[in-house]
C-alpha positions as CSV (number, residue, x, y, z in Angstrom):
1,M,137.0,92.7,101.8
2,T,135.6,89.5,103.0
3,W,132.5,90.6,104.9
4,S,129.4,88.5,104.6
5,I,125.8,89.2,105.5
6,P,124.8,87.4,108.8
7,Q,122.3,84.6,108.0
8,I,121.0,84.2,111.6
9,T,120.2,87.2,113.7
10,V,117.8,85.9,116.3
11,G,117.8,82.9,118.5
12,A,119.1,81.4,121.7
13,E,122.3,82.9,123.1
14,R,124.4,79.8,122.5
15,R,123.2,79.5,118.8
16,L,124.1,83.1,118.2
17,L,127.6,82.7,119.8
18,E,128.3,79.6,117.7
19,V,127.1,81.2,114.5
20,A,129.1,84.4,115.2
21,L,132.3,82.3,115.8
22,D,131.7,80.2,112.7
23,R,131.1,83.3,110.6
24,N,134.4,84.8,111.8
25,R,136.2,81.5,111.1
26,S,134.8,81.6,107.6
27,E,135.8,85.2,107.1
28,L,139.3,84.4,108.2
29,I,139.6,81.6,105.8
30,N,138.2,83.8,103.0
31,T,141.1,86.3,103.5
32,V,143.5,83.5,102.3
33,R,141.3,81.7,99.8
34,G,142.4,82.3,96.2
35,L,145.8,83.7,97.1
36,S,148.8,82.0,95.5
37,E,151.3,80.2,97.8
38,A,153.7,83.1,97.5
39,E,151.0,85.7,98.1
40,S,149.8,83.9,101.2
41,R,153.3,84.1,102.7
42,R,154.0,87.7,101.9
43,R,155.1,89.6,105.0
44,L,154.0,93.2,104.8
45,V,154.2,94.2,108.4
46,A,157.0,94.2,111.0
47,S,155.5,91.3,112.9
48,P,155.6,87.7,111.6
49,T,152.0,88.1,110.4
50,T,151.2,86.8,106.9
51,P,147.8,85.8,105.5
52,I,148.5,82.1,105.8
53,G,150.1,82.7,109.2
54,L,146.8,84.2,110.5
55,L,145.1,80.8,109.9
56,K,148.0,78.9,111.6
57,H,147.6,81.2,114.6
58,A,143.8,80.8,114.7
59,A,144.3,77.0,114.7
60,V,146.7,77.3,117.7
61,A,144.1,79.5,119.5
62,E,141.4,76.9,118.9
63,R,143.6,74.1,120.2
64,I,144.6,76.0,123.4
65,W,141.1,77.3,124.3
66,F,138.9,74.3,123.4
67,Q,141.2,71.3,123.7
68,H,143.5,72.4,126.5
69,V,141.5,74.9,128.6
70,L,138.0,73.6,128.1
71,A,138.6,69.9,127.7
72,G,141.6,69.7,129.9
73,V,143.9,67.9,127.4
74,P,147.6,68.4,128.3
75,K,149.3,70.6,125.6
76,D,151.8,67.8,124.9
77,A,149.0,65.4,124.1
78,I,147.4,67.8,121.5
79,E,148.2,67.1,117.8
80,G,149.4,70.4,116.2
81,G,150.8,73.6,117.5
82,T,149.9,74.9,121.0
83,I,152.5,77.6,121.5
84,A,151.0,81.0,121.5
85,G,152.6,84.3,120.4
86,D,154.8,84.8,117.4
87,A,155.6,81.1,117.0
88,S,151.9,80.5,116.3
89,F,152.1,82.4,113.0
90,V,154.9,80.2,111.6
91,V,154.0,78.1,108.6
92,A,156.2,75.3,107.4
93,D,157.8,75.7,104.0
94,G,155.9,72.6,102.7
95,D,152.5,73.7,104.0
96,T,150.1,74.8,101.2
97,V,147.2,77.2,101.5
98,A,144.8,74.3,101.0
99,E,146.4,72.2,103.7
100,V,146.4,75.1,106.2
101,I,142.7,75.8,105.5
102,A,141.9,72.1,105.9
103,E,143.9,72.0,109.2
104,F,142.0,75.0,110.5
105,E,138.7,73.5,109.5
106,R,139.5,70.2,111.2
107,V,140.6,72.0,114.4
108,S,137.4,74.1,114.3
109,E,135.3,71.0,113.9
110,R,137.0,69.4,116.9
111,S,136.3,72.6,118.9
112,R,132.6,72.4,118.0
113,R,132.4,68.8,119.2
114,I,134.2,69.6,122.4
115,A,132.1,72.7,123.1
116,A,128.9,70.7,122.5
117,G,129.6,68.8,125.7
118,F,129.6,71.8,127.9
119,D,127.1,74.4,129.1
120,L,127.8,78.1,128.5
121,D,128.3,78.6,132.2
122,H,130.7,75.6,132.5
123,L,133.6,76.9,134.6
124,T,137.2,75.9,133.8
125,I,140.6,77.3,134.7
126,H,142.9,79.1,132.4
127,P,146.5,78.9,133.6
128,D,147.0,82.7,133.5
129,L,143.5,84.2,133.7
130,G,142.0,81.9,136.3
131,D,138.3,81.0,136.1
132,V,136.7,81.2,132.6
133,T,133.4,79.9,131.1
134,L,132.6,78.5,127.7
135,R,130.7,81.7,127.1
136,F,133.9,83.7,127.7
137,I,135.8,81.4,125.4
138,Y,133.3,81.9,122.6
139,L,133.3,85.7,123.1
140,L,137.1,85.8,123.2
141,L,137.6,83.9,120.0
142,I,134.8,85.8,118.2
143,E,136.7,89.0,119.0
144,D,140.1,87.5,118.2
145,F,139.1,86.0,114.8
146,A,137.1,89.1,113.8
147,R,140.3,91.2,114.5
148,H,142.5,88.8,112.6
149,A,140.0,88.7,109.6
150,G,140.4,92.5,109.5
151,H,144.2,92.1,109.5
152,G,143.8,89.5,106.7
153,D,141.5,91.9,104.7
154,I,144.2,94.6,104.9
155,L,147.0,92.3,103.9
156,R,145.0,90.9,101.0
157,E,144.3,94.5,99.8
158,Q,148.0,95.2,99.9
159,I,148.8,92.0,98.0
160,R,146.0,92.4,95.5
161,P,144.8,96.0,95.4
162,P,141.2,96.4,94.4
163,G,140.5,97.8,91.0
164,P,138.9,101.1,90.4
165,P,135.3,101.5,91.6
166,A,132.6,100.6,89.1
167,A,131.2,103.5,87.1
168,M,127.8,104.7,88.1
169,P,125.1,104.0,85.5
């Protein structure tokens, strides 16, 4: 399991939201880190979900919510995938774990820079949901990435089952 102890537990709302999102980003990356290329692509469920695919999907979510919805960049002007749903889990044959991690980290950093220019109450329009704020985007992605990190934990345990519990002294 990839759970880590929160390092920041008090502070301004924005700081807590940013830290929670960053923590979930890290936890999602940790579900893939150390897996072999073949292990990262193992499909153990009926959906197209794989450990590495979870990171590809998260990068798409970052692009859609921060670049397209918040910053107003047209989807066709965004570098990288912006198609949600099953297509967002697809990883090219030539993509490596290290490259997908690096891609997600670059997209996350761009999201941080974009978000820094807006207040939590900044109102923007999502094409399906209508009015949303930056606060909502943070909360949505915190929830989404936490859920997917849990999926990644389960997939990782199926791929590399944990050893027996340590004996009590």
